[in-house]
Steps between C-alpha positions, in 0.01 A plus 500: 500500500428860401557759767189708560548876500251675723296710255198531730376860491162442666412690817398412855143603421250222572449234234122510455452269200345165602775242520549276201636149544861601434500777759316292758765230462772767517363625831506153657844416360649809660307521827532131579618180335235522225153343506281238335291552188190502719636785713604696192154446349344650814737798484438570132271800457550622857617846597872496581460725803238283665694179433826648629321613817375145549845348451665750735235441767549126465872550550451720805268242658691185404643306791872448548644156562409387855798446726623140472577312818870571454458876447688580821719196538867523581766232499366339818183392317687286249653152549857496625599256227637707209347282232153501655517872573600588146232276354233667714621848403493410129151352530365809676657727243367302205150487645505873569617564144204306363266687733635832375481375141131419546448846650653656189272296277188587700546853633571697183616854578587443867757233425610654173602793718647298786716323244594833342604640838708188571710615207521853640556436871730213412619232738651164413395199704832334431663782700287507816396130486209506747145391421338713770681808364371409153139479617503838675674663202236369256226597744637855503497510120143374486359729769660812352488421129220748426523711815708796614852506359653687794359242741625227267856637501497525878369148558709318242824641644427341835423150373761255616553388139600853398705567813705188429515543123629858506709467816276699733567237765865608491427872521632591845525847646876471548553354152223596254434288191390708202350228283131549577525879509650497151235270354221690676586797282647338192258214440194548715403869486712745299708325237876484464672830578173693502464774763721350771871503581754261644480700823124439507567127477757510781273702727195290416688181586568643846132579548402145403729333755373280781301227326764242577361256759499165321444257787711196576308219331508626143202598285360726773326826413737796519438737792603858574765572765511866601850455641627414151349812342717800413378776738678787328368776279465422127432719198280322241378673184569833666322421828703477822402320820539185705321294239386138513329260258158667489662841461690382192177396329325825597788718380534308174134540406481859622814618321488294181132437417525590132810293440345197672176536304680531166723199569220269615251608234758435229548146629123445511466638147775277362350196669137553402514700175828492307862415586623814321399808700755740353445481124409839357276347235219477758394697804597259777679772695191719520294198611753415772509862619121501527507170687760645738275798572215265581733304727611801704151654505369178654767479770680212323199270476567251220139420403404846361806503272426160352129571476567809290749314280289189441193705402690717254508530124877459527471157662252374239673649197597255224864593562475357853366158401736207449823695562628346824700177492351242733701414807538127563211513749287686245592243239360206698238662722339701219472184293331298774257784578412571136432139408317433827652153498474300820808529716604394847783564743728274299438713192573818696818349644613406149440852370694647793784257435505577128498875571814455707663304220451790258625773735219592741547300817220564748618692810848537349542793260832513323652768728405806704390681182252221425405329178567746218203385290407558140769395250709335772233230520581371152822366359573182309513277808196651668293485181578132453417450867165671451413278205598174666337572836168623359489191282553286809210677675280457193580130481406451865175694461404308186576166662293595804191609303517553126138613482586821681682606185178464301314689774750785480459523124121500527512774763649726233308390191142474624250373243772486236674232704188286486396565141786621280683252283775755428796447735649840415187669635548307824877554531496878459316596824721259692810666355368850561413423862833341589710766324439863612516635146460184295760389247702733278332444163284267290797279419561435869132425556513251213787317669298477821191385311704221341609382845142506626375301202747236610476175305121504473416433136368793298185311403369549855536878478286756325507452126575129513266225391397424859560816711416342837775650716414737785699576812202384705478154346839412355697231676813694405372832639688494834831406337455771238461767770797347681720516190394859427585617852830316486580679175393842628710460815810508280405821325651841587150641562439246777785656699314831522218631714 
């Protein structure tokens, strides 16, 4: 697959042209896990600024997952029998995964962001192995996903999941553990080696000591013990005092605001606009610098930064469309949203399972640096996995209700779907909706048209002796749409958003 150089030279000035279908679809593919043809139809012709405001307000007002009954359980709440206990833990975890999967499908920007932050403030469930810790970690991601970044950093560091994952629970005053202090700077706020020293890490670790009370039953929320905190003076980023946890966060944001803003805005840019933020062919650096200024000027509120970006000419430029490789979750979730096919919890569970099989296991990023995205999503094995798993999903959906394939086609072809005898006229809007920039050339379209024509005899199409075929009336219509989607799912363009 061709590597996309970032040649986008458009500015952060507002995009004031009414949205065409391609740009409306682009907005939904990036801000959420795509949208149906009906939703895109409603967005077409709208002002980008007004629509972005609506989507951001929806995200700000969307509800997080309610606490399940086991949200604060510890080991005493589970059966003593190992087999029964493990079965109950697995069931809870699977059900919570499906609940979160449904949230991602339904809540657009809010969960797009919570999922993004799970790959920034990384924890791995397989390390801390506690369902209650998992719930409160995800709840923290959801509540803060579009809020204040300083508050977010402070809260996430005190979740039990993070304290266990990065060894905060072993950070005693008499024997500091530097793991979380290092990642706080390197991965969460500043970037590797940027504007901090090894001495800053050592001193910060001392200031973060004390969150070590783990209870006796296992899986109990971590508590602070003042007696296990280092009471001595520490010098952090040039500031000296008897610092504690809150002081570390205050000092970090007071002394390194520009570095934090640049680092975070670059990650947001690469996630939402283009994976290459450093190519000199475009002006990504100037866009990121402007985003960083907005970030600091708004006291590290996330929403104003994204609002400015999503309304911009830069975001809607042709060079920004169809240049990000779909993650596994994008691959399945975008498909189910765009087709508007009926799905249930079993479907969601299958998509979560398949995502794990092709390198994106829910709640378990690869390591502390997270999933590396973009080209790492595709190699020979993963591509074959994508093809086989999407075909399995398609087969199940077709077996459940083949008419929904006809309905999907008609949602894109309008009157043509009911009256045109030319299958190529019907196939093209389906192709152009599913693929962000269509197919490469006329020859590739012809191949897709041939697949869509299937084995229906030419005499039933336009130009034949009895041109009676239409998508609306043909018995073969659902299977033709099915075969076309199956074909498109194997194309390089289908891997992009």
